[in-house]
C-alpha positions as CSV (number, residue, x, y, z in Angstrom):
1,M,28.6,214.8,-74.4
2,A,26.6,215.6,-76.9
3,G,26.3,211.8,-76.9
4,G,25.4,211.7,-72.9
5,N,23.0,215.3,-73.5
6,R,21.0,213.3,-76.5
7,I,20.3,210.4,-73.5
8,L,19.4,213.1,-71.3
9,E,16.3,214.4,-72.9
10,D,15.4,211.2,-74.4
11,A,14.7,210.4,-71.1
12,A,13.4,213.9,-70.2
13,R,10.6,213.4,-72.6
14,V,10.5,209.8,-71.8
15,A,9.3,210.7,-68.3
16,G,7.0,213.8,-69.9
17,G,4.7,210.5,-72.1
18,A,4.5,209.0,-69.2
19,L,3.1,211.9,-66.9
20,E,1.0,212.4,-69.7
21,T,-0.4,209.3,-70.0
22,I,-0.4,208.9,-66.4
23,A,-3.1,212.1,-66.0
24,G,-5.4,210.9,-69.3
25,L,-5.7,207.2,-67.3
26,R,-6.6,209.1,-64.3
27,R,-8.9,211.6,-65.8
28,E,-10.8,208.6,-67.5
29,A,-10.6,207.3,-64.1
30,E,-12.7,210.1,-62.7
31,G,-14.8,210.3,-65.8
32,I,-15.6,206.4,-65.2
33,V,-15.8,206.9,-61.7
34,Q,-18.2,209.9,-62.0
35,H,-20.3,208.1,-64.6
36,R,-20.8,205.3,-62.3
37,I,-22.2,207.4,-59.3
38,D,-24.2,209.5,-61.3
39,K,-26.4,206.0,-62.7
40,I,-26.3,204.7,-59.5
41,L,-28.1,208.2,-57.5
42,S,-30.0,208.3,-60.8
43,G,-31.6,205.1,-59.5
44,M,-32.4,206.1,-56.2
45,D,-34.9,208.7,-56.5
46,L,-33.2,210.8,-54.9
47,V,-35.1,214.5,-55.1
48,T,-33.2,217.8,-55.7
49,R,-31.7,220.5,-54.6
50,D,-34.6,222.3,-54.6
51,E,-37.4,220.4,-53.8
52,F,-35.7,219.5,-50.8
53,D,-35.7,224.1,-50.0
54,A,-39.2,223.5,-50.8
55,V,-40.3,221.6,-48.4
56,K,-37.8,222.9,-46.1
57,E,-40.2,225.9,-46.5
58,M,-43.4,224.5,-46.4
59,A,-42.2,222.3,-43.4
60,A,-40.6,226.1,-41.7
61,T,-43.9,227.8,-42.4
62,A,-46.3,224.7,-41.1
63,R,-45.2,224.7,-37.7
64,M,-45.3,228.6,-37.5
65,D,-49.1,228.6,-38.6
66,N,-49.4,225.8,-35.7
67,E,-47.2,227.7,-33.4
68,R,-49.7,230.4,-33.6
69,L,-53.0,228.3,-33.9
70,A,-51.4,226.1,-30.2
71,I,-51.2,230.2,-28.8
72,R,-55.3,231.1,-30.3
73,L,-56.7,227.8,-28.5
74,A,-54.9,228.1,-25.3
75,E,-56.2,231.9,-25.8
76,L,-59.5,230.6,-26.5
77,E,-59.5,227.7,-24.1
78,K,-58.7,230.1,-21.2
79,N,-61.7,233.1,-22.5
80,L,-64.2,229.8,-22.5
81,S,-63.1,228.4,-19.1
82,K,-63.9,232.3,-17.1
83,P,-67.5,232.0,-16.1
84,I,-70.4,233.3,-18.2
85,R,-72.3,236.9,-16.8
86,K,-75.0,237.8,-18.3
87,K,-75.8,241.2,-17.6
88,A,-79.5,241.8,-15.8
89,P,-82.2,243.8,-17.7
90,K,-82.6,246.9,-17.1
91,S,-85.5,247.8,-14.9
92,R,-87.7,250.0,-17.0
93,K,-89.4,252.6,-14.9
94,T,-92.7,253.2,-14.6
95,P,-94.6,256.0,-13.6
96,S,-96.1,255.6,-10.0
97,K,-100.3,256.1,-10.2
98,S,-99.0,259.1,-8.0
99,S,-97.7,260.7,-9.9
100,D,-100.2,260.6,-13.0
101,S,-102.8,261.7,-10.3
102,K,-100.3,265.0,-9.9
103,K,-100.9,265.7,-13.1
104,S,-104.7,265.0,-13.7
């Protein structure tokens, strides 16, 4: 039975080596695919996440400013459509001649 054990040990080593080889091939294939993807993406002139987030924040700020200005414009237009009332100048009371004659 020592011969049978040896055959099983050899078969186990061959199977282990095959699994290691397959794992190595898998890692190599992943590396090649990753390299190709990086090469394709670098040629596409894409923006980074940081640049995208910065522009997204700028757009949100601009949208809020636009809404605030639209509300302010509506208020100004509302005030402009109201009729303008001119205040009558205050009349000055001039002393009458009769009161001047009494003083003399």
